[in-house]
N, C-alpha and C positions, 0 to 999 in steps of 0.2 A: 398464429401457429401456435403463439404465447398461450392461450387460453384454453385452446385445445390439447396441448400438454397439462396444464393445471386441472381442466377438468378431468382428463384419464385419471391422473395422479387420484385426485377425490374420488372418483368409481372405485379403482382400486382398496384405499385405504377402508371405505365403507364395506367392503366385501370382504376386506379381512376382519373389521370389526364384526361383522354377521358371524362369520367362521366364530370368532371367537367368543361370539354370543351363545350361540347355541350351546356347546361344550360347557360352559360358564355354570348355564342353568340348572344343569344337572347334578352338579358336584354336591354331595351332599356336604353337609358344615360338619367340621372335625374330620374329615378323613384326607389330612395334608399329610407331612411325610415325618413330620412333629412324631413322639412319645408321647409327647405329654397332653393331647387332643385339643392342643392350642389350634386357632385359626391360621398356623403357617401355609395352610393348603393355596389358602387365598395369594401369595406371592406368586407361585407359580406364574398364573395367567396372568396375570399383572405383567412381570419379567419378558413376555415372549412376548405379548400385546406390543409394548416398550421399543423392543426389539424388532418388532414388525413394522408399525407406525411408524416410529423414527424412519427407518428405511423411505416411508411413502415422504419424508420432507413435513411432520406434523412435528407441532410443541409440544413440551414436555407437559401445558395442559390440556394439547386438545386429545394425549396417552389417558391420560389421567380420567378425563371425561367417559371416553371410550370406555376404560375399564371398569370406573365405579360403575358406570351405568350396568353391564354388563355383571357383575358382581349381584346389584341389587335386582337383576332379575328382569332390568327394561331395556328397550333397546337404546342405542348411546346415541345420542341430539350433538351434530356434529357441527349446529349453527353458529357455536360461537367458539369454532377450534380455530385456531390463530394458525395459517399454513405460514411458513417461512419460504420464501421466493425460491422456487429452481433450480437446480444445476443445469448452468448453461447446457447445452449438445454434446461442448468439444469438453465439459469435467461431470457428465453425469453416469462415467461408467459402463456407458450402454453403447452399442455398436448401430447408430441410427441411421448410418448410410450403408450397413451390410455390407462393407467392405472387407470386412478379415482383420477391420485395424477400430484399436476405441482409443476416444480424446485424444487430447494434446500433449504431449509428441506428437505421437506415432500414428495419427491419421493424417496425411498431407492436405486435407482439409480444411484442417485448424490452424488458424494463424498464432492461435492462445488461449488459453481455458474460459477465456471469454468468450471465443466464438462460439455462436449458437447456431453452427452449421457445419454440420460436417462432409457436405456435399466435396468432392474431388471438385480443384479448379481443373479444364479443360488439360488435354497434354499438352506440353510448350513443343514447338515445331522440334524437327528434328536436327537443324542446327541452334537449338537455345535451350538443348534438354542435360548437358554437363554429361553426355554419352557419348561413346563413340560407336555412332550406331552401325559401322560402315566397318569397322573394323581393320582401319587402313595406319591404326596409331596418331590421326589427327583426330582432335575433337571440333565439335561448331562450330565458330569462326575460321579456326585456325584448318577447315576440311577444307581445299580447292574448290569443292563441290559445292561450297555452303556461300553463295551470295551477299549473303545478310544473314540477321537472327531470325527470322520469318522464314526463311525455308522449309517447309514441310521435310525432307531428307537430304543425309550427306550421302547417299547414294549416287555413284557416279563413275569417271573414268579418270580423276580428278587432272584435267588436262591445264596446261599453264594457263593462268591468267595475266592482266597485267599485276595484281597483285600476288601472284607465286612466282613470277618467272625468273626473280634471283637480280632483276636490273632496275637500274632507277629510271626509270619508262619519265616522270616528270621531272627530270635533274632538278631535282630538291637536295639532295643528299642522303634523303631516306628509304630503304627500299623493303619493300614485299608490305603486307600484314605480316605481323602486329606495328610495327614499325612507325611507316607511313600516315601520315594524318588522311589522305587523302581514300585509305584502305579501310573498309566497315567490315571484311571480313578478307580472307583469302580467295576468296572463288570472286570477288569484286575485281571488274574489268576494268579499272579503269585509278593509275595514284594520284589523279588531279587534287589539290590541294582546297578545298572550298575555303570557301570566305563566307564569314568569320571562321575560322577554325574549330573542330569539333570540341566539346569539352573536354575529351580527355588529351587534347594536345595544347589546349588556349593558356595554360599557363596559371589559370584561375582556379581558386575552390569554391567548383560550383555547388556543391552538397555540402557543405560549409562542415567537413568534419576534419578539417585541418589537414586534411591530404590533399595534393592536389595531382593530377596528369596520370596515364599510363607511364613507368610500370607501376608503381607506390599507391594507387587508388584502386582499392576493391570494386570499386562500382565498374572498373575499365577492362576493358577486351583488349581493348587496343587503340593507340592513339588515333583511330578514326571512327572510335566509339563516342555517339555522341551524347549519352548520361552517364554522368558521374556518381548516382545515384545506387547504392550501396544493396545488393540483392542481397533477401531475406528468405535462409540460410546464409551466415556471411562463404564464401569459395573457402575454398579447401586450403588453398595458401591464404589466405587471411582469419582463420577463426577459432587460431590459437594454440589446436592441438595436433598431433603426431599423426598425421593422418595413415601413412606409409610404414609406419613404425622403424622410420631409420636412426632413429635419434634426433633427428634436426625439426624443426617445426616451422612453416610459412615460408612466405617471401622475406627478403632475399635468403633466410639462411637452406634453406630446403634446396637441394639444386633439383631435387620433381618441378618446381613453381620459377618460371620467368618473369612472372608478375603477380600482383597479388589479386590480378582477380581471377587466376587460372583458377580451373572448376576442381580439377585433379591433382592430386599432392603425388604424384608418383612420377618414378622416372620418367620417360616417354619413350625411352630403350623395352619398357615391360617393368614388371614386377624384379623379377629375376637378375636384368643387368641392370644396374644403381647407377646412375649416372654422378659422377665424382667431381668436385666442384674443383677447377684447376687453377681457377682465382684466389679459392679462398687455400687451395692448398700449396701453392707459391707464396702467396701473401709469410709464409711461416717458413716454409724452405724453400731452397735455390734451385729443386726440381721435387720430379717427382718418380719412386723409385719401385718396381712393380714387379709381379711371377705369372707368367700369363701361364703358369702349371696348374691346372685343377679348372681353371677359370672354365666358367660356363662359356655356352656356344649359341649366340641368338641372331648374330648377323653377320652379314659377307659383303666384302667390296666390290667392286670392281675391276679388281686387277687380283683381287684374291680375298683368302681372308676365309675358307671354306677347311681348313685342316687342323685344327681348334678351337677353342676360347678366345676370348677376348675381352677388353674394361674399353669402356667408353669414358668421355668427360666433355664436360660442359667448360666453354673458355666464352665469357663476354667480354666484346670489346664495347668499351662508353665513351670512345671519344676518339679524334682522327689518330689514325695512326698511315707510317708511311710504307711500313712492310710488320708480317708477321709470320715466324716460321714456328714449326714447330718440331723438332728434331730427335732424333733417338739414338743418331750415329754416335756411341758414344762406346768407351771400352768394356761398361757395364751392360751393355745389350749384348747378352751373350746367345741368342740364337735366329735366325731371321723372325721379321716382324713387318705384318702386312697393317700398313699405317692411311685410313682416309679419313677425308673431313668432309661432314657435309653442313647443312643448313640447320638443317633436321634428321633424327638417330634413323630416320624410316625412310628421310628423301633421296635425293640423287648426288650422285658423289661430286663438290666440286675437285676433289682430286684422289688420287691413291699415286700409293706407292710401298712398292714389293723389294725388301733386301735379298739377298743372297748368304749361301752359307760363310763366302770369303768374307760379306761384307755386308753382318747382317740388319744394319741400321737403316734408317730413311729419313726423311726431311721433306715437309709440305710446306710452299711458304705464298701466302697473298701478297699483292700489292696495292695498296693502301684500300686498306678491308673496312666496308664499311660497317657500323654502329651496330649491335645486334649479339646474339647469342648463336656459338657457331659448335657442334657434337666433332670431338675429334676420338676416333676409336684407331686404337693396338691391339693389332689382332694377331694369331698364331700365322707364321709362313711357312711350317714348314708339320710334317705329320712326323714325320722321326725325330727332331730335337726343339724342347719348348721349354722355355726358361723366361730369366730375369731379365728388365730392360730397364733402362734411363732417358726419362722425356724430359726435354730440355724447352721453353717456348723462349724468344728473343721477340723482345714488341716496339720496334723502331718508331718511334714521335717521332714529327714534324720538324723541322725547325722553327725556332722561336717567334719570327714572323708569320707563320701562318697555323699556328697549334693552336688559337682559339683562345688562349690565356694570356694575363695579364704577366708579366714574368719577370718584370722588374718593379712592380708593384707598385706603377705610378699612374693608376687607373687608367691607362693605354694600351690597345690591346692593338697587336700586329699589326698592320699596314699604316695604323690612325695612332703609332707609337713613332714620334721621333727618333727612335732606335732604329726603326726598320724602314729601307731607302726601296727592300723589296723584295718579294715572300720566301725567298729560300734563303735570307740573310737567319746567321746560327743565334744572334741573338736579340733584344730588344734594348738595352745600355743606351744610353742618350747620349752622344757625342758631347761635350765639355759646352761647345758654340749651339745653338737650335740653327741646325738646318737650315736654306733657303724654305723650304715647304712645312716650315712648322718656326718661323722666328716672329709673325702678328705685321710683316712688313708685305705691300704690292712691289713685290721684287722686279716684276716685270710692265707695274704699268696699267696690266688691263684692268683694272677695277675689280678683280678676285682674288683674295689671300689664301694661301697658305692651303692643303688639305684638307678637307675633299672639293673646298670650294673652286678652286680653279684649277681647271682641268688637264694645265703643263702641271699638276706636281701628281705622281703616280704614287707617290706616298708621304706618310709626315717624312718622311728623314730622307727627301730627295731635295738632293743637294743644287736645283736649278729649279727655280721659278719661271719657267721659258719652255715655247714647244718644243717638242720631241726633234724637230726637225729646224738649222739654220736658215732654210731655204725657205722665200718669201712666197711660202701656197700653202690654200686651206687645209686643214684635215678631220681626219676622225679615226677614234681608239675604238680600237677591237682587243679581245683579250682570248684566254683557251678556251673557250666555246667556240668562237667565232661570231655568225650571226648574218642579219640582213640589216643595212642602213642604208638611210640615204641621205643623200651627198648634198655637202654646198655645191651652190652654183658656181662655174669658176669661167671667169673668159678673159681674152686676151694673150698677151704674150708669155710662154711657157719658163720655166725654171731649170728642167731636166730635159731630158732625151734620151732616151732607148737606142739600145743597141740591135733590134730588131725591126726596127721601124722610123722612118725618118717623118713621121706625124709632128708637129707644131701647133702649139698654142699652151691653153693653160691647164693645170692637173689640178686636183686631192689627193694627198695623201692617206692613204691610209695604214695607220701606225698601227699593226698588231705585233700584241706583247703574248710569247707563249711562255708558262713556266713548265712545261714538260715537253719533251721531245712529240714531234708532229707529223703529220703528212699532211699538207693545204691544198684544197683548191680555187682557187679564185675567181668573181666574175663582175664587171662591170654592164648593168644592162640598162638598155632605157626603159622608158615607162611603158613601152610595148614590150616588152623582152627579147628585142635584140640586144647584141656584141654591139657597147659604146664607146668601142677604141679600144686603142693599145693598152696594155697593162704590163706593168713590168714593178721587178724588184728585184731590192739592193738590202743588203746587211749593214749601209753606212749612209745616208740617207744624202750626204751630201757628196758621195762619194762616187761617179759614175763607174769606175772601176770595179766596186763592187756587188754590179749586178748576177745576180745568177738564173735567174729567169727572165723570160720575155716573150708574150704574146701579141702578134702582129693584130692591128685591128680587123682586117679581112678577114682574120677566121673566127670559128663559130666557137668553139671549143675554149675550156676553160685554163689557165694556168694554174698550172702544174709543179708541186715540190715535193716529191716522194718524203723526202726525210730531213728536217729541220731543226737542228740545236734548240736547246732551252733559250731565249734572249727576244730583241725589238726587231722586227724588221718593216720596212718601207715596202709597200705599195704605191706604184705611181699610175693614175688611172689618167688617163688621158683626156680635156674636156674642149679642145681646139679651142678657137681664135671666138666662134660664137657662144654662147650663153644655149643650152641645152632648152627648150621650150619647156619641159618639165625634167625637175631633177634626176639624175641618175640612180641606181639601187646598186649599191656595194653587195655583193653576195659573195662570203669568205664560210666554206668548212673545214672546221678543225676537226683531224683525227688522230688524236694521243696513240703516240708507239711507246707507251712508255711501260716498261717491261722488267724485271727482275735484270736485265744485260746493261740496264741504261736510267736505273732510279738512284743510283751512288749508295747504295743500301747493300753491308754484305749477308746476304739473302738465305744463304746458306751455312754462315756463322765459320766459315773457315780462316777469316781472317784478308780475303782476297776479293776486292769491291768489281764488278761490273765487267771491263773488256780486261781487267788481270784476271779475273777468272778463269779456271779451266773449263768450267761448265759453260760458256758463255763464246758460242764459236763467230758470233760479232755481236751491234749491238742491239740488233733484235732479237738475239735471242729470249726464250721465256721461262729459264730455269737458271740460276747459277748452278744446279748440284752439277759436282765431276762427276765423269764419266766413270765408267770403271777402268778401263785402260787409256791413259793422259795423249790426248793429242798431240803431234807433233808440233804445236806451237809451246807447246808447255811441258817438253821432254826432258828438256834436257839435252838433245843432240842437235846436230846440225845436220839436220836432215837433207837439206838442199846441197852440201857442203857449198856454201857460199861465203864459210870465213865467221857465219851471224846466227845464233844460236835465241831460238824462243821468238816472244813476243815479251816487249814491243822491241826488243836489237833489230831484229830479223823484219826486213822492207814486206817480205812477202805472208809478214803473220797479221792478219787484221785484228785478231784477239787474242788471249793465251787458248781458248777453246776454238783454232782455228785448226781442224784438222792434217790441214795442208802446211809447210811452210814456202812452196811455190806460190807465187801470190796469181789470184786468179786471175783471169785475161781475156776481157769478152773478144780480142781482135788477136791477132797473130804479137807473138814474138819474135823483136831482133835483136837476140843481144837479149840484152835482160830489159830491154824497151819495150811495152807491149803496148802497139800502135792499133786507135780500136777503130779510127776513120780518117778518110784521105778523102777531099772535096773533089767531083766530077767534072765540075762545070764551074764557072765563076761568081766566085758569091759574096753578091754586095751585103757593106756593113761589119759589124764586130766579128772576128774570128775568134774571139772569147765566148763569147753567146753562142757560136755555131756549133761549137764543141761541147759548152757546157750540154745545149740539148741533145748531143751526139752519147754523153757517156764520158765525157773525157777533158782533157786539158790544151790549148795551144803545147803542141812543142818546145821545149828549149832550144839552143845551138849545140851544145852537148851531147842532150839526144838525139839531134838530128843528123849531126857527126855519129853518133853508137850506130844508129840507123843503117845510115847508107855503110858505114864499115860492115855490118851484119851481112849485108849484102842489099839492100830495097834500093831502088834506079827507078827514075821517072817512069812511068809509064808512055807517054808522049810528050811531042814538045809542049801542047799547050799548058805543061807543070813550068813553066818556063818560073812562074813567081811559088816560095813556099814560104807561107808565111810561120812567123818563128817566134816567143814570147821571149821576153828581156832579153833581147839581143844588142850587145853594146852599140854597136856599128847605125842604130837606127836616127836619122836624124830628125825626129819626134813630127815631121811635117807631114811627108806622106808614109816615110818608113821605109823607102826603097834603100840598096846599098847594093855591091855587087858580093855574089855568092861565091866564098872561096873556092877555088878550085873546077869553077862548072864554067867558066868563060863571063866577060865582062857584057855579056847581053843578058846575064839571068842574074833575080836577084831577091835578094828577103825581101818579106816586108815584117810592118812589127803584129798589122792584125787589128788595128783598130778603128781606121779611118774609114767613114760613114759612105764615101764615096770611091773608094778606092774597089778593083777586084780584086779578089784573093783567089786565083785560080790552084792552087795547089795548100789547100788549109791542112795542116796533119797534128790529127788529135792523140795525144798518150793518154793511158791510164795514171 
């Protein structure tokens, strides 16, 4: 190709010389422009020839040879012409590939002025061309229709995938593209992290440019990107140019940039709706004060916002938080607003709340929001009135012992710090004397020393380097995530007995530590998948009275507890006298019930927390936001006229947000006592366990007297025994004693003797 190009230029030079030679041979001597008849006229063709021949890349010597030959009347001799190397195709001033663009940097086929090929590269796939091809506001790998950069098109229905569904599918603490290392694009359908981790999430400067991983590395589209190499040209969010003209440049300064590798430096809400960096603003001001009057209208929330314009904010969570609340419920908010929270500007609402004329402000709250950038939109809530608003943000960090930081500067973090006995400890400050799990001693003589080597230590701050239960039984440990675990083989005599099954023999204890309020389903199965015997649960390992759930071995269903507070629980799995041929397997499913009304956080920033907040009807309430009308249990009125007012003084109030002061009763009221269950036949075993399974507890003697006084009477003579909890006259052996006023042949029963027939168990709420 180069030889052909040189030859064509020489032919062009010869042609030019011939053109010059012809006219010059006919120019009479002395006919130049000079008045004195000098030979000045020879300079004109020489200048023109130099201009033309220089354009063909010939040296001054070649120009002189051509012109001298022309003046002398002889054909030019180019055999000795010293030709300069021709310019490369990307610097020759020619449109070599005829695409209407010439040379570097205008022709996309040119990597630089030295490139000798203007041919354009093949077009990038639709999922890697830096263009929002389907106009849905999401570009390339961020589009849920793109499974990876090689996908040819962004077109599709944006169906949720594992990398765009808002869920932590692989439970690694990172959610979706671009934050999860398992996601190469939003349309990728698994979050499972590869091993080794991708280049953009491995903590290594793979391309040697001094920048490491997403979001700082310009070569990374997300944490799942497998190549850190910087693209050419640089992406808009790392090119040093204020591409969108908003006065800020590149990541992290430009709110239109989520990461340095973003292809577009513009608001994801569109050019007419800039995304305000709320983190940067709040770093300098305690709040954001804005005015919706005259703002542009581009977005609408799921609960409103079509009445007028809005302002959009970007807020980045870069570490663990227990709660995050955006609040416009301030006197400075003059007119009703609609506020909605999204993961992306044009995505679906996570939450939406609408104000009213009498209460124009709104609040949105997230519990333990995953790291990432959120979009908060404050929109117009009324066509009739628009105005100013005040927006505040409360970010509640987790306790020091689970915040991932070395708070006391001793080089140890969270449970590895001797100042932490559990995750909920508020500080990492070490005690004066090292606790048992950080003192360098093998306190329990099991050959393992301190946390984490000694499995009996829950944390470095643990005060007991010993098994969690004093009973001589093997145990395993599970945490908040639950799981499936093989149980150690145990046989021989047992150390505990359930209240619902007379099974005897060895047990294995499953120690379950919950860091969040939760519901559980537990099973112990044989290798063949059948139930492996009785399973019962206690709050105190050594205390049989603390049993709160029991599943007999003959039943095939799971042991279920609908609501357990944070803490440690002990599940006893009966193994029997004979060891199983193959180890049994414990399967514990834990469902977190953590929400705004049990997280220990003032989510709506009104100074009241959880059950004390009028927004919480009970411990499972999903929002602390107060209703427009105060519920009965926080209205300052004795609604049930029992002399007690509101929560917690009135026992009929489950929480400050309980709508009624009268207690809910799933059975029947007798006076002030709610009777929820009465046994109809002989019940061998624990009355306490029977009542727990039927939604109540064993009636007390005082309550029994109140029930009888309110009109309850035994249905038949079979009710000759009434089970009563905490009756002072129980003798402790069988638990029988006379019932005052019912005759000598009727008795009370204290209710926990395994062999005694309880013919009238009465359970109350």
